[in-house]
N, C-alpha and C positions, 0 to 999 in steps of 0.2 A: 504494500500500500504506500510506496514511497512517492509522495507528491508534496511540493512545498506548502500547499494549503491544507494538508491533512496531518494531524498529529501522528507521530510515529506509534505504531501498534506493537506491543510487546507480548500480549497473550490475553487469555481470558480466565475467569474465575467462576466456579459454580459452587454455590453453597446450598446444601439441603436444609430445609426447615420443616417443621411438623406439618405445615399447611402448603408446602410446595417447594419451589426452588428459586433462588436468586441467581441471576447471571450478571456478570460484569466484564468490562473490557479494561485492560491495563494499557495506558498510553502515556505519552509525555504530557506534562502540565502545560496548558496554553495560558500565557499571561495576556490580560486584556479584559475587555468587556464584551458582553453579547450585543448584537445589533439591536435587540429589543431595549436593553439598558441605554444604549447611546441615543436611540430615537426618542425614548421617553424623557431623557434629560436634555434634549435639544442639541446634543453634541454631534449628531449625524443627520444631515438633511438629504432628503430624497430628490436631489437635483439630477439632471441628465448625466453628468460625469460620474457621480457616486453610484447611480443605478447601473450605468454601463459597466463599471469596474466590478461591482458586486455580481451582476448577472453573468458576466464573462467568467469570473472566478468560480462561481457555483456550477456553471455549465461545464467548465474544464474538469472540476472535481468529479462531477457526475459521469462525465465521459471516461475519465480515468478509472473510476470504480467499476463502470460497466465493461471495461476491457478485460476483466478477470474471468476465468472459467472455473466455477460458475461466477456470474457477475455479482458484485456487491451492490446492494440497494440500500440507501439510507432510510427511507420511509418516514422520516420525521424532520424534514428541512423546514425550519421556521425561524423567525428572528431570535427567539430565545435560545436556539441551538447553533447560531452562527456567531463565532468569536472573531472579533476584529482586534488586531494588535495595534 
């Protein structure tokens, strides 16, 4: 999953609980704020330049993830899950 806009993936963790299982991914810590936090605080404005950069980056990441066999699908891309440094 080596891509400059994707945190480095190290592995996964499974924890059994009495009522089911917890799954987790181990990756590098990303410093910064979420797009949601930046928009709400007024630090990120959805102008043409910012939207273009964001869209191009997200599409590049999706294309990269889809290139794997089997493809990796994020399934939860939203401002609260997009980190900006």
